[in-house]
TITI-959984 format. One record per residue (C-alpha): x, y, z; residue number from 1; residue in three letters. Coordinates in steps of 0.001 Angstrom, whole numbers, plus 500000, padded with zeros to 6 digits. Example, Ala and Ser with C-alpha at 12.3 -4.5 7.8 and 13.67 -1.06 7.14 Angstrom:
BEGIN
+--------+--------+--------+-----+------+
|     xx |     yy |     zz | seq | type |
+--------+--------+--------+-----+------+
| 512300 | 495500 | 507800 |   1 |  ALA |
| 513670 | 498940 | 507140 |   2 |  SER |
+--------+--------+--------+-----+------+
This chain:
BEGIN
+--------+--------+--------+-----+------+
|     xx |     yy |     zz | seq | type |
+--------+--------+--------+-----+------+
| 505318 | 482561 | 491535 |   1 |  MET |
| 505231 | 486242 | 492361 |   2 |  ARG |
| 504495 | 487567 | 495839 |   3 |  ARG |
| 501926 | 490157 | 496884 |   4 |  ILE |
| 503585 | 492519 | 499393 |   5 |  VAL |
| 501379 | 495038 | 501189 |   6 |  VAL |
| 503049 | 498161 | 502614 |   7 |  THR |
| 500978 | 500339 | 504919 |   8 |  GLU |
| 501468 | 503271 | 507267 |   9 |  ASN |
| 499333 | 502686 | 510349 |  10 |  VAL |
| 498873 | 504466 | 513650 |  11 |  SER |
| 499025 | 502507 | 516908 |  12 |  LEU |
| 495241 | 502242 | 516792 |  13 |  ASP |
| 495339 | 500841 | 513235 |  14 |  GLY |
| 494310 | 503940 | 511270 |  15 |  VAL |
| 495662 | 503987 | 507714 |  16 |  MET |
| 493649 | 506909 | 506337 |  17 |  GLN |
| 495509 | 509807 | 504700 |  18 |  ALA |
| 499047 | 509336 | 506012 |  19 |  PRO |
| 500645 | 511596 | 503403 |  20 |  GLY |
| 498683 | 514831 | 503042 |  21 |  ARG |
| 495960 | 516805 | 504772 |  22 |  SER |
| 493722 | 516633 | 501683 |  23 |  ASP |
| 494532 | 513016 | 500783 |  24 |  GLU |
| 491342 | 511425 | 502131 |  25 |  ASP |
| 488831 | 513460 | 504114 |  26 |  THR |
| 486024 | 510863 | 504029 |  27 |  ARG |
| 483869 | 510790 | 507143 |  28 |  ASP |
| 485232 | 514204 | 508187 |  29 |  GLY |
| 488786 | 512945 | 508757 |  30 |  PHE |
| 490974 | 515991 | 509530 |  31 |  THR |
| 494267 | 514411 | 510629 |  32 |  ALA |
| 495649 | 513810 | 507127 |  33 |  GLY |
| 499419 | 513975 | 506764 |  34 |  GLY |
| 500024 | 512331 | 510141 |  35 |  TRP |
| 502894 | 510104 | 508921 |  36 |  ALA |
| 505003 | 512850 | 507328 |  37 |  VAL |
| 506691 | 514149 | 510524 |  38 |  PRO |
| 507994 | 510639 | 511226 |  39 |  TYR |
| 509877 | 510170 | 507942 |  40 |  THR |
| 513586 | 509531 | 508358 |  41 |  ASP |
| 516506 | 507777 | 506605 |  42 |  PRO |
| 515690 | 504402 | 508202 |  43 |  VAL |
| 512203 | 504456 | 506672 |  44 |  ILE |
| 513646 | 505634 | 503355 |  45 |  GLY |
| 516129 | 502761 | 503355 |  46 |  ARG |
| 513475 | 500159 | 504191 |  47 |  LYS |
| 511161 | 501471 | 501478 |  48 |  MET |
| 514067 | 501422 | 499009 |  49 |  GLY |
| 514754 | 497788 | 499891 |  50 |  GLU |
| 511139 | 496960 | 499122 |  51 |  GLY |
| 511205 | 498818 | 495818 |  52 |  MET |
| 514317 | 496848 | 494794 |  53 |  ALA |
| 512311 | 493594 | 494674 |  54 |  THR |
| 509125 | 495130 | 493231 |  55 |  THR |
| 508362 | 495029 | 489549 |  56 |  ASP |
| 504656 | 495969 | 489622 |  57 |  ALA |
| 502094 | 497853 | 491693 |  58 |  LEU |
| 498575 | 496698 | 492497 |  59 |  LEU |
| 496279 | 499513 | 493576 |  60 |  LEU |
| 492649 | 500104 | 494400 |  61 |  GLY |
| 490750 | 502871 | 492626 |  62 |  ARG |
| 491009 | 505523 | 495326 |  63 |  ARG |
| 494763 | 505031 | 495848 |  64 |  THR |
| 495416 | 504881 | 492110 |  65 |  TYR |
| 493497 | 508100 | 491457 |  66 |  THR |
| 495365 | 509864 | 494262 |  67 |  ASP |
| 498780 | 508587 | 493151 |  68 |  PHE |
| 498120 | 509350 | 489463 |  69 |  ALA |
| 497261 | 512929 | 490393 |  70 |  GLY |
| 500369 | 513343 | 492529 |  71 |  TYR |
| 503414 | 511266 | 491547 |  72 |  TRP |
| 503796 | 512201 | 487876 |  73 |  PRO |
| 504231 | 515857 | 488950 |  74 |  GLN |
| 506976 | 515133 | 491540 |  75 |  GLN |
| 509918 | 515436 | 489140 |  76 |  ARG |
| 512553 | 516114 | 491837 |  77 |  ASP |
| 511673 | 512975 | 493828 |  78 |  ASN |
| 513843 | 509883 | 493220 |  79 |  PRO |
| 510797 | 507584 | 493501 |  80 |  PHE |
| 508921 | 509284 | 490614 |  81 |  THR |
| 510802 | 507692 | 487678 |  82 |  PRO |
| 510576 | 504286 | 489365 |  83 |  VAL |
| 506825 | 504604 | 489936 |  84 |  LEU |
| 506237 | 505931 | 486416 |  85 |  ASP |
| 508083 | 502965 | 484885 |  86 |  ALA |
| 506454 | 500226 | 486955 |  87 |  LEU |
| 503415 | 498424 | 485562 |  88 |  PRO |
| 500426 | 499476 | 487644 |  89 |  LYS |
| 497439 | 497129 | 487909 |  90 |  TYR |
| 494277 | 498853 | 489095 |  91 |  VAL |
| 491280 | 497153 | 490690 |  92 |  ALA |
| 488204 | 499249 | 489992 |  93 |  SER |
| 484621 | 498782 | 488995 |  94 |  GLY |
| 484199 | 502458 | 488084 |  95 |  THR |
| 487333 | 503535 | 486184 |  96 |  LEU |
| 487556 | 503029 | 482439 |  97 |  THR |
| 490540 | 502451 | 480178 |  98 |  ALA |
| 492745 | 504019 | 479097 |  99 |  PRO |
| 494080 | 505061 | 482482 | 100 |  LEU |
| 496017 | 508346 | 482626 | 101 |  PRO |
| 499254 | 507317 | 484382 | 102 |  TRP |
| 501940 | 505655 | 482246 | 103 |  ALA |
| 502007 | 501844 | 482317 | 104 |  ASN |
| 498612 | 501535 | 484045 | 105 |  SER |
| 496364 | 498549 | 483379 | 106 |  HIS |
| 492759 | 498222 | 484501 | 107 |  LEU |
| 491788 | 494849 | 485991 | 108 |  LEU |
| 488327 | 493970 | 484764 | 109 |  THR |
| 485932 | 491284 | 485890 | 110 |  GLY |
| 486818 | 489134 | 488890 | 111 |  ASP |
| 489663 | 490976 | 490651 | 112 |  VAL |
| 490606 | 487976 | 492789 | 113 |  VAL |
| 490973 | 485790 | 489682 | 114 |  ALA |
| 492982 | 488542 | 487948 | 115 |  ALA |
| 495333 | 488814 | 490943 | 116 |  VAL |
| 495780 | 485038 | 491040 | 117 |  LYS |
| 496753 | 485203 | 487375 | 118 |  GLU |
| 499252 | 488016 | 488051 | 119 |  LEU |
| 500794 | 486017 | 490900 | 120 |  LYS |
| 501220 | 482988 | 488640 | 121 |  ALA |
| 503311 | 484943 | 486120 | 122 |  GLN |
| 507098 | 485072 | 486392 | 123 |  PRO |
| 508568 | 488224 | 487897 | 124 |  GLY |
| 509318 | 490087 | 491094 | 125 |  GLY |
| 507063 | 491237 | 493886 | 126 |  ASP |
| 503778 | 493012 | 493305 | 127 |  ILE |
| 503481 | 495842 | 495824 | 128 |  ALA |
| 500184 | 497067 | 497219 | 129 |  VAL |
| 500268 | 500540 | 498769 | 130 |  LEU |
| 497257 | 502009 | 500570 | 131 |  GLY |
| 494209 | 500420 | 498915 | 132 |  SER |
| 492574 | 499275 | 502158 | 133 |  GLY |
| 489489 | 497645 | 500632 | 134 |  GLU |
| 491637 | 495750 | 498129 | 135 |  LEU |
| 494014 | 494615 | 500890 | 136 |  VAL |
| 491133 | 493275 | 502949 | 137 |  ARG |
| 489651 | 491429 | 499932 | 138 |  ALA |
| 492999 | 489858 | 499031 | 139 |  LEU |
| 493684 | 488941 | 502656 | 140 |  GLY |
| 490360 | 487114 | 502926 | 141 |  ARG |
| 491413 | 485018 | 499918 | 142 |  GLN |
| 494871 | 484242 | 501327 | 143 |  GLY |
| 496615 | 486096 | 498490 | 144 |  LEU |
| 498896 | 488328 | 500579 | 145 |  ILE |
| 502385 | 486939 | 501070 | 146 |  ASP |
| 503825 | 489719 | 503209 | 147 |  GLU |
| 502732 | 492771 | 505188 | 148 |  TYR |
| 505223 | 495594 | 505768 | 149 |  VAL |
| 503625 | 497767 | 508425 | 150 |  LEU |
| 505075 | 501140 | 509364 | 151 |  LEU |
| 503594 | 501440 | 512835 | 152 |  ILE |
| 503710 | 505067 | 513974 | 153 |  HIS |
| 503908 | 506088 | 517648 | 154 |  PRO |
| 500638 | 507941 | 517399 | 155 |  LEU |
| 497024 | 507287 | 518391 | 156 |  VAL |
| 494600 | 509053 | 516069 | 157 |  LEU |
| 491382 | 507978 | 517797 | 158 |  GLY |
| 489395 | 507799 | 514577 | 159 |  GLY |
| 489697 | 507200 | 510879 | 160 |  GLY |
| 489639 | 504282 | 508489 | 161 |  ARG |
| 491519 | 501307 | 509821 | 162 |  ARG |
| 493505 | 498663 | 507996 | 163 |  LEU |
| 491462 | 495901 | 509671 | 164 |  PHE |
| 488199 | 497506 | 510804 | 165 |  PRO |
| 486507 | 494190 | 511474 | 166 |  ASP |
| 488135 | 490821 | 511668 | 167 |  ALA |
| 487071 | 488027 | 509349 | 168 |  ASP |
| 488513 | 485568 | 511831 | 169 |  GLY |
| 491927 | 484701 | 513147 | 170 |  PRO |
| 494801 | 485339 | 510740 | 171 |  ALA |
| 498048 | 484461 | 512505 | 172 |  PRO |
| 501139 | 486223 | 511220 | 173 |  LEU |
| 504838 | 485626 | 511821 | 174 |  ARG |
| 507304 | 488493 | 512309 | 175 |  LEU |
| 510212 | 488045 | 509870 | 176 |  VAL |
| 511969 | 491412 | 510092 | 177 |  ASP |
| 511829 | 494642 | 512052 | 178 |  SER |
| 513580 | 497966 | 512272 | 179 |  ALA |
| 512969 | 501061 | 514349 | 180 |  VAL |
| 513317 | 504509 | 512838 | 181 |  SER |
| 514948 | 507421 | 514645 | 182 |  THR |
| 511432 | 508843 | 515066 | 183 |  THR |
| 510030 | 505748 | 516767 | 184 |  GLY |
| 508292 | 504142 | 513780 | 185 |  VAL |
| 508410 | 500362 | 513940 | 186 |  LEU |
| 508836 | 498886 | 510459 | 187 |  VAL |
| 507531 | 495356 | 511003 | 188 |  ALA |
| 507434 | 492718 | 508269 | 189 |  THR |
| 504981 | 489870 | 508735 | 190 |  TYR |
| 504165 | 486759 | 506719 | 191 |  ARG |
| 501232 | 484397 | 507159 | 192 |  PRO |
| 502063 | 481839 | 509851 | 193 |  ALA |
+--------+--------+--------+-----+------+
């Protein structure tokens, strides 16, 4: 059975909105986009590379997919671009229509939870979820997430969309790995307890 591994950049106060660019996600007047970029270092690069080594598919929500599809295919000098282009990308969306523009992209139709259960049952490596907050919350409620890799930045943003804006109830997690970057980012890997 495949694993669903969620990787998220979060601030100390749980904000996950727009870590990569100022124009990435300005919903609700969010102006702090790009907040994670100054904290990037070789430790984070190594940890992300380790995760990519066990990943053979991506699972993305509509907003994250649209953003990635508009960005990554144009980043030809980035070593992650050929990897991301080649990976199968499964997209949960009720508004997008096939065919999707980014190579190897597949639209999940109908019941997304059932489709993800089917993907997990297939042979293969990890299925990585990046960003995609609404999808992460939906999968978490169904107990479909096997691992969370949280890049916890030493920064309080004070506002923005949070990874867990409201709790559905207790969800105990167990820390299975951690590393600290040279910039103070805690890369913490959790699995359901």
